[in-house]
N, C-alpha and C positions, 0 to 999 in steps of 0.2 A: 793336584790341588796347588802345587807351588806356582803354577802358571797363573791361577786366579788370584793368589795372594799378591803376585807382582802387579797385576792389573788393578786390583782393588786397593792397593796401598803400600805394598812392599817396594823396596828399591834394590833390585838385583844389580850385581856388578856388570860392567861392560856398557856398550852403547845402548841407549834407550830406543825401542821400536817406535816408529811413527804411529799416529792415530789410525791411519788406513791399514798399516800392518797389523796392529792390535785387533782391529775390527775384523780383518780377514781371518786371523787365527780364531777369534771367538765364533765366527760364522762356521768355520770348519768343525770346531768343537760341538756346536749345536747340531750340525748335520751328522757327525760321526759318532758321538758319544752314545753308548748303549745304556748308561746309568742315568736315570731321571734326575738325580741330584746334580750330576755334572752339567746336564743340559740346562737345568734351572739356574745354576750359578753363571753359566755363560750368558743366558738371556738377561739375568739381572745386571751383568756387566755391560751388556749392550744398552740396556736402559740408562745406565749411569752416563754412558758416553753419547747418547742420542741427541742431546741438546747441543753439546759442544761440537760434535762431528755429525751434524744432521745429514749432510750430503752423503758422506761415506756410509753411514748406517743405513740410510734409505736406499742407496744404490746396491749395497752388498747383502743386507740382512733381510729385506722385506719378504722374499720368497721363503726363507727359513722360518721367519716369524709366522707367516700364514700356515706353513706346514705344522708348526707347533700347535696352532689353534685347532687344526684338523685332527691331530694324532694324540695329543696329551690332554684330552678332555677331562680325564679323571683327576688331574692335579690343578686345583684352583690357583695355587700360588704362581706356577709357571704361566698359566693363562693370563693372570693379572699383569705379570711382567711384560709378556708379549704385547698385550693390548696397550699398556702404558708406552712402550717403545714405539709402536705404530702411531699412537696419538702424538708423541713428541716430534716425529718426522713429518707428519701430515699437517699438524696444526700450526698456524702462524702465531707466534708469540705477540699478543697485543698489549701486554703489560709493559714491556720494555720500550723506552723511547728511542727511536732510531731515526736517522736521516731518511730522506725520501728514497734514495738509491738502495740503501740497505733494506728498507721496508719492501721495496719492489722486488728485490732478490728473494726475500723471505716468502712473499706471496707466490712468486713464480715456482719456488721449490715446493710449496704446499700443493699447488695445482699439478705439478709434475708427478709427485708421489701419489696424489689422489688418483690421477689417470692410470698410473701403474697398478694401484690396488683395484681399481674398478675395471681393469682390462678383462678380468674374469668376474662376471656378475655373481657367480656362486659365492664369492667372498662376502658380498653384502648379505646374502642368504645365511651364510655361516655366522655372520655377526648378529643377525636377528635371532638365530637359534641360541647363541651364547647369552643373549639378553634374558632368556628364560631362566638362567641360573640365578638362584637367590643369593648366592655368596657375594658379599659386598665387594671383594677384591676382583671379581669378574664383572659384575653388573655395572658398577660405577665407571670403570675405564671404558667399558663397552659403550655406555651412553655417551661419554665424551668423544670417543672416536667416531661414532656415527654422526654426531653433531658437527664435528670438524669436516667430515666427508660432505655433508649437506651444504655447509658454508662454501666449500670450494667448487663442488659440482652438483648443484641442487637438482637440476632437471634429470640428470642421469640417475642419481640415487633414488629420486622420487619414482621414476619409472620402474626400477627394480622392486622397490617396496610395494608398489601398487599391484604388481602381478604376483607377488609372493603370497602364498596362502596364509591368512591370518597375520600378515605382516603389520598392518596398522593396529590390529587388536593387541598384538604383543607390546607395541609401544604405548598404547593407552593404559596398559596395566601398570606402567611406571607411576602414573598419578595416584595409584592406590598403595604404593610402597610406603611402609611406616617410617622408613629412614628419610628424613627431610632432605638430605643432600641429594639423594637419588631422585626423589620426587621433584625437587627444584630444578635439577639438571634435565629431568624429563620434560619439564615445561619448556626449557630452552630448545630441546631437541624437537618438540612438537611445533614450536614457533618456526623453526627452519623448515620442517617437513611440510607445513601447510602454506608456505609462501607461493602464491600464484598458481596453485593447482586445485581447481574446483572439485575434481573427483575425490582427491584425498580429503579436502575440507568436508565434503558431504559424509564420507565414511567416518571421519573423526567425530562429526556432530552426532551421527546416529549410534556411535559407541558411547552415548551418554556423556559427552564432553561438557555440555552446558551445565548439567547438574553438578558434575564434579568440580568444575572451575568455580561456579558460584558458591559452592560449599567451602572451597578453600579460601575464597575472598572473604567470606563471612568469618571463618575460623581465624584468619589472620588479622581481622580488625577493620575490614572494609577500607575506607579512605585513609584511616589512621594506620594502616598496615605498612609493611616494609616492601622490600624489593620483590618479594614473592607475589604480592598483590599486583604490582606493575607487570610482572611476567604473565600472570593470568589474564590481565586485561589486554595485553598485546596479543596473546593467543586468541582471545575472543574477537578482537578486531580482525585478525587474519581470517577467522572462520566466517565472519558475517559480511565483511566488506565486499560489495559487488557479487554476492552470492544469494540470489533470490530464494533458492530452495532452503538454505540454512536460515535466512531471515524469517521465512514463513514458519519453519520448524520452531524457531526461538519464540515467535509470537504465539503460535498455537500451544506451545508448552507452558504458557503463562509465566515466562521468564522475565518479561518486561516489568511485571509487578514486583519482582525481586530486586529491581534496580532502584526503586524509590528510596529505601533506607540509606543508600549511598550518599544522598544529597541532603541529609538532615544536618543542618549546621546550627550551632548555638548562637547566643547573643554576642558572645565575645569571640571575634574571629581574628584576633591579633596573634602574631607569633606562629604562623603556620610553618611547618617544616618543609624543606624542599621536596621530600618524598611525598608528603601529603598533596602538595601542589601538583606534582607529576601524576599521582594516582587519580586525583579529581579531574585533571585535564584529560586523561585517558577515558575516564568514565563518561565525561561529556562527549568525547569523540565517539564512544560506543553508541550513545543515544542518537547522535547525528547520523551514524551509519544506518540506523534503522529507518530514519525519515529523510534520507538524502534526496534532493530533487532528481538525481539521476536514476533512482529506483522507479519501478513501474508505479503509475498513479494509484492504482488499486491497493498495492501493498503499502505504499506510504500512507494513504488515507486510513487504512486499517490500523496501522501502528500508531498514528496520531490519535485515533479514537481511543485505543487502549491506554495511551499515556495520559489522556484526560480522565478517563474513567477510574484509573488506579491512583490518581493524585500526583503523578510524576510531574506533570506540567505545573501544578500548583506549587510543588516543592522547588522547582527551578525558578519560578517567579519570586519565591521567598529569598533565594540566594541573590536574585537580581536586585532586590530592594534592601538587602542586608548591608550593614556597615562593617568596615574592616576587612572585606574580602579582597584578596590580592588582585591587582589590576589585570594580570593575564587570565586569571580564573573568571573575573567579571566579564572580560571581553569574550571569552569562549562560551560563557553562560548565555550572553546576549545572542551569539551566533546559534547556539543550540535552541534557545526559545524561538528564534526566528524560524528555524526549519520545522519545529514541532507545530507551529501555528500556520505555516505557509499553505494557503489553499484550503484550510479546514475552518468552516464557518463557526462551528461550536467553540473551537480553540481560539479563534480570533475574537469572538464575542467575550470569552472569558478574559483574554488579555486586555481588552478594552476596559474591563471592569476593575482591573488591578490598580490599587492606589499605593503611592509611596507613603511610608510611615512618617509624614511630616505634619506640621501644624501651620495652616490647615492642610488636610490631605490633598495631594495632587495626583492626577492620573499618571501611571507609569509612563505612558507615551509622552506626556509633556516633559517629565523629568529626563527621559532619554534624549528628546529633541534638544533640550537645553545643553546637553553634553555635545551633541552633534554640531551645533552652531557656535560652540565655544572653542576658539582657536588655541586655548591653553591646554585642552585635553589631548591625550596621545592620539596619534593618527590612526592606529589600528582600532582604538575604541570608537572613534568617530565613524570609521568604515563599518564597524559592527552595528552601531545604532542605525545607520542608514539602511543596512541590510535588514534589520529587524523591522523598520518602518515599511520597507518594500514588501516584506513577507506578510505583514499585517494587512496591507492593502491588496495583496495578490488575490484576484477573483473574489473580492469582498466589496461589492457595490454599497452595502450598508455602511461599512467603514469609510469608504471614499466619500459618501454623502456627509458623514459626521465631520470629517476633516474639512471639507469645503464649507460646511455650514458655519464653522468657527470663523470664517472670513467674511461672511455675509453681514450686511449692516444690521439686520434685524436680530441677530443672535450674538453680537459682540458684547462681552461683559467687561466693563472698564475696570472692575475690581480684581480680575484674575487673568493669568496668562494662559492663552490657549495655544493649541498646536498651530493653528493658522497664523497667529501673530508671530510665533517663533520662526515659522517658515518665511514669512515676509521680511522679518528682521534679518534673517540669514541671507535672503535673496539680494538684499541691497546693502549688505555690510561691506566693510573695507577689506575683509578677508576673502580672497578668491576661492579658497577651498570651501568656505561656508556658502558662498554664492553657488558653487557647483552642486554641493550636497542638497541645499534647499531647492534648487531648480529641479534636480532629479526626483527628490521626494515629492514635490508638488506635481510633477509629471505623472508619477505613479498614482496620485489621487485622481487623475483624469483618464488613466489607461482604460481603453475600451468602454468608456462611460460617457455617452453623448449628453445625458442629462446634466452631469456635473461640469462638462465643458461649457455648456450654455449657462449654467448657474454662476460659474466663475467669471463670466463676462460682467456680472453685476457688481463685482468687488471694486470699491473705490478707495484710493489712497490719498492721504493728505501729504502734499509735497513740501510746501513751505508756507509760512505765515502770510496771509493776505491773498494767496492764490487759490483758485478753485481746485477741488480734488480731481484726480485723473484716474482712469480705470487701471487695473493691474496690467491688462494687456498693453495699454498705452505706455505705461511706465517701463515695461520690459523692452518695448520697441524703441522708446526714447533713448535708453541706455545704449542700444545698438546703433541707432541711426543719427543721433544729434551729436555732432562733434564737441560742442561746448559742454555737454553733460557727460561725456565719456570719461574724462580725466583718467586717473591712474587705475580706477576700478575696471572700467570697460576695456581698457587697452590690454588687459591680461587675457591671453588665449583661453585659459581655463574658465574664466567668467563668461566670456562670449560663447564658448561651446556649450556651457550649461544653459544659458538663456536661449540659444538657438534650439537645443534639444527640447526644452520646455515648450517653445512656440510651435515647433513641428508636431509634437505630440498633441498640443492643445487644438490646433486648427485642422488636423487630419481627420477626415470623415465627419467634419462639422461645418457645413456651408455657412451657417450664421457667424461662426467665429472667423471664417475666411473673409466674409463681408466686413466685419468689424476691423480686421487687420488691414484690408485694402482701403478702408475708409480714411485712414491716416495717409495723407497725400505724400508724406516723406518716406514711407516704408519701401515702396517699389523702386524709386530712384536709388535709395541706399543699397538695396539688394543687387540691382543691376550694376551699380558702380563697383561693389565689392567683387562681384563675379568677373567683371570685365578686366579688372586690374591684374597686372603681373606682379604678384607679391612673392615674398620669400617662402621657404619651406615650411616655416612655422605657421604661416597664414593660409596654407593650402587647405587645411582642414576647415577653417572658417569659411573659405570660399565654397567648398563642397557643401557645407551645411546651409549656406545662403542659397545655393542652387536648389537644394532639396526643399527649402522653405518656399521658394518661388514656384517650384514645380507643384507643390501641394496646393498653392493658390490657384494654379491652372486646373489641376485634376478635380478638385472639389469645389470649383467655382459654379455658382448657380446663375451667373450672368445678371445678377440683380443690380450691379453697379455699371452704368453705361460706359464709363471711362476705363474700366478694368474687366471687361468680359474675357472669356477664354481666348477668343480670336485676337483681341487687341494686345493681350499679354504675350501671346506667341509672336505677334508682329514685332513687339518691343524687344523680345529676346533675339529674334532674327536680325533686327536692325542694330541693337546696341552690343550684343554679345556674339551672336552666331550660334546656330543650333548645334553644330558639331563641338564648338568650344564649350557650350553649356553642358552637353552630355559628358564631355571630358572632365569638366570641373565637378560635375555630380559624382563621377567615379572616384574622385579623390577620397571620399568618405570610406568606402569599402576597401580601398587599397592602403589605408593607413595601418601601420604596424600594430597599433594598440586596438584596432577594431576587432581583429580575429581573436585576440586574447579575451576581450570583454564578451565576445559571442559564445565562449566555451561554457560558462556556467553562470548562474544567477548571482552568486556572492561577489561583491566588489572587493577584489584582492589586488592591491597595487604595491609594487616595491617602494614607491615614494609618492608623495602628494603630487609632484609635477606630472606623473604619468596617469593621473586620475582624470581621464577625458571622456571615455565612453561608458554608457550604461547598457547592461545586458538586454533589457526590454527594448531599448531604443534601437539596438542592432537588428532586432526582429522587424521593427517598423521600417528601417532602411531597406532591408532585404525585400520586404513586401512592396514598397513603393518605387524603388529605383526603376524597375522594368516598366511599370505602368506610366510613370512620369515620362520616361524616354519615348514611349509610344505616343503619349498625348502631345508631346511637343512636336513630333514629326507629322502628326495628322493634319490634313488640309481641312478647310471649312466644309467642303462638300462631303468629305469622308465623315466628318463629325455629324453633319446633318443626317446623312444616311444611317449612321450608327444610332443617332437619337431616334429616328423613325423606327428602325428595327427594334430598338430597345422598348419603345412605346408599344409597338405591335406585340412584341413578346410579353410585355407586362399585361396588356389587355388579354392576350391569349392565356397567359398564366392565371389571370384573375378568373376568366371563364372556367378554365379547367379546375381551379381551386373551388369555385362555387359548385360545380358538378361533383367534384370529389367529396365536398362536404355533404351535398345532398345524398350521394350514394352511401356515404358513411352513416348518415342519419338513418337512411332506409335499411341499411344492413343491421344497424342497431335495433330498429323496430322488428325486422324479420327475426333476429336472434331472440328478442323478447317473446315474439309470438311462438317461435319454436320451443322456447322454454315453457310457455304456457301449455302448448300442445303436449309436450313431454310430461308436464305435471298432470294434465287431465288424463292422459293415457295411463299414467301410473295410478291415479285415483280410480280409473275405470277397472284396471286390472285388480286393484285391491278390492273393489266392490264385487267384481266377478268371483274372486276367491271367497269373499264373505258369503255370497249367494250359494256357492258350491258347498261351503261348510254348513250353512243353514239347511240346505237340501239334504246333506248327509245326516245332520242331526234330526231332521223331520222323518227321514227314512228309518233312523234308529228308533225314534219314538213310535213310529207305526209298527215296526217289528215288535217292540216291547208291548205295545197295545194288543197286537194279535196274540202274542204269547200269553199275556195276562187274560185275554178274553177266553182263549182255549183252556187255560188253567181254571178259570172261573166256571166255565161250562162243565168241565170234568168234575170239579168239586160239587157242583149242584147235583149232578147225576149220582155221585157217590153218596151225598147226603140223603138224596131221595131213596136210593137203594137201602142205605143203612136205616133210614127211618121206617121204610116199609118192612124190612126184615125184623127190625126191633119191634115194630108194631104187631106184626103177625106173631112173633115169639111171645110178646107180652100177652097178647090175647089168648094164645094157646095156653100159656102158663096160667093165666087167670082162669081159664076154663078148666084146666086140669087141676089146678090147686085153688079153688075158690076160697077156701077157708084159711089158707096160710098167708095171703097178701094183706098188707095194711097200708094206709097212706104214707107212713114213714118210710116203708121200703121203696116207694116210687120216687123219692127225692133225688137220688143219684141220677136217675134217668132224666128227670126234669132239668138238673144242672147241665148235663151233657147236651141236651137239646138247646138250652140257652146259649152255650158256648158256640155251638154250630151256627146259630143265628147271628151272633156277633161277628164271627169270621166272615159270614156271607156279606154282612153290611160293610165290613172293611174292604173286601174285594170290590164292592160296588163303588166305594169312594175312590179307590185307586183308578178304576176304569174312568170315572168322571174326570179325575185330575189329568189323566193321559189325554182324554179327548179335548180338554181345555187347552193343554200345551200344544197339541197339534193345531188347534184353531189359531193360537197366537203366532206360531211359526209360519202358518200359511199367510197371515196378515203381513208379517215382516217380509216374507218372500215377495209378496205383491208390491210392497213399498219399495224394496230394493230394485225390483224390475223396473219400476217407474223412474227411479233415480238414474239407472243405467240408460234408459231411453232418453232422459233429459241430457245426460253427459254426451251421448252420441250426437244429439242435436247440436249441442254447443261445439263439439268437434267439427261437425260439418260446416258450421258457420265460420270457425277459425280457418278451416282449410280453404273456404271461399275467399277469405281475406288474404291469405297467403298467396293464392293464385292471382288475385288482383295486384298485390305488391310485386310479385314476380314479373307480371306483364309490364308494370311500370318500369321496373329496373331494366328489362330487356329493351324497352323503348329508349330509356336514357342512355344505355350503352351504345345503342345504334346511333344515337345523336352524337356521342363522343367519337365513334368511329368515323362519322361523317366529317367531324372536325379534325380528323387526323390522329387521334389518340389510339394507341394500341391497347386493346382490351382483351384480357384472357376470358375464355368461356367456361372455366372450370366451375365457377360458382353456379352457373346455370345448370350444368350437368348434375352438380351435387344437389341443387334444389329439386330437379326433376326426380333424381333417385330417391331423395328424402320423401317427396310426396308419394311416389310409387310405393315405397315401403310402408308408409302410413296407411295407404288404401288397402294394401294386402293384409296388414294387421287388422284393420277394421272388418274386412270380409271374413277373416278367420274367426274374429270374435263373434260375428253374427251367426256363423255356422255353428260355433260352440253353443251359443244361446239356444238355437233351434234344436240341437241335439239334446241339450239338457231339458228343455221343455218337453 
């Protein structure tokens, strides 16, 4: 024991041993001591030295410490010291501030000792077994050690736990521990365990993780809770993000409904703590995980529907319009509402009905757009509003029509600010970011909507006093093409890119808009001039977009303008630009570094306003049109004529085929209806046949009862006659033998008995008459039913004749389709023949049954 006193605090005389020597002696004592107390003191000494002499303890003592864990399972104290020591040498101390080199060395040591510990996978299994110990001094350091191992070598530890029997279940039990420090560190452990491993995420979810985590969040105060709520939310995000199975399990378990109370905010939203902001931010992130555009459309739609039905969307819109909400929470709420309504008609309709609590009330869309075109608002907030507007219009033709309608002359209200007026104001303001956002927003109001593209051509703008109004399309092209009107606004690349994207979206797939654009004599010369010039790197994107716009004018040209037909525009390109040069400039768009970034996801996320150049939906349009425009430019007039002729022929052929298909579809419907009628009549016939069989059975029963009653009645009559005869003879004999003893009073009993016999005979006669009447009625009903069966059979025969006629017509039509070159399957004909054959066989069987019954 003197040795340990020296290590732990004593100052023996003579030269002091070095740290490495002391650790070596302690390791020898751990390995050789037979007394548990000596080993425990040695391990405790190693623990005290493990932080200062991390390298020495880790190098010399790890194997001894693991051996202690294997052999001294009965002593929780020595187990706790060993686990703490292992944790100190494996874990990187994140609390102390160190320079980069020292921090790098610490991390390298942590990875080195982690690899040494994991060299034997049984060590992890041993650690999982120790976590079943309820003793605090064993369980808590065990949780911390396993967490450190996961941080340093996550994939390797995950693999061992995954194949370990009940490995994940043991870790899930930590959430049920009544000691908060173990439960909370268990949350951190599960966070590390579930990172990037879908299999473990599924197991954790099916171990009732959602229920437990939501309960803890509620117990800790939801958004007003502390760091534990944050840890629970981080774990939930790990379990749900990019895991469709867990997302479906979360939705089917009705856990979305339990998220609604998280977003209940009061009227006074001032003074939010930093922790509450963090918690609410994670809660919003969790909602977005469930409705992310990267999820499958079906799963997203189902979650959106649930969020509307449980009132979660309504609660988010309340936060959206509330006052005093911190700016970052407001921004994230806008992004969350965006994805909850994206592509969901019912949610988009609800959002359109939300009003801000102002006087007078204004639509939420208008209030948000006011922020988007206000250059004083934070950049991230303006991006969020743009995303919200895009999501509102995504696959929402009704909403697109409502936005465009606010720009039309017949619907403009001079007393209120509309969405259309805000977009026009932003489109032509002095702020280039407002120009870009308004142009992209307006382009989304036209996306895949030919009707609104044509309607927007009607929009007229007042330019200056005393001058006639010009169309919106004309004003956009004027800013691009007329040098005296470009000034500092049009000279900015961001403004011109926004306007070019709007114009490309507007006139694509809309020949009328193309004609309007080409009608302005200055537009084509401007575009060809821009494309042919050799400009700097910044202007290359503008050149590429001008080439795209000119290509759209060729591809969607209906040749209604004599000076700007497809052929003349291609000749102009070949003369002024050159076809190869034109295609090269067109390729500048997709080769731009910001193009691929915008193509990745719908949300507009940019590091700075200057990099806000491409819109996600526009990148889809470029991808769709680049190839067809290149082909259209290279085609000769003869090839185009041939292509037009082939296209017309195909359209005619398709029209004929469609007509025949419609005719066949109608006849198939009629045949199906006739088959249903035949099936119904067959069923009715079968029911009638069953009724006749039952009636015949009842008639036979009544006949049998009648015969029995008839026999009984005849027997009774014979008995009565015999009885009367015997009585009469006996009475006469008695009267003869005793003439003096009989009197009228003595004959009364005999008279009463005779009267009773007569009444009984009368009753039997009544029963017989009733039975005969019943038989007659049944016979009448049988005759009537037989007549109905005959009529049903006649109707069936008529329907079968109709079906045969229809079948012959279909065969003729299919033969005509074959003559036209269409491939027609013959399965329907075989099915029809088989059906008719089965019906005939059933009719023959029914007729044979009728004859047998008769």
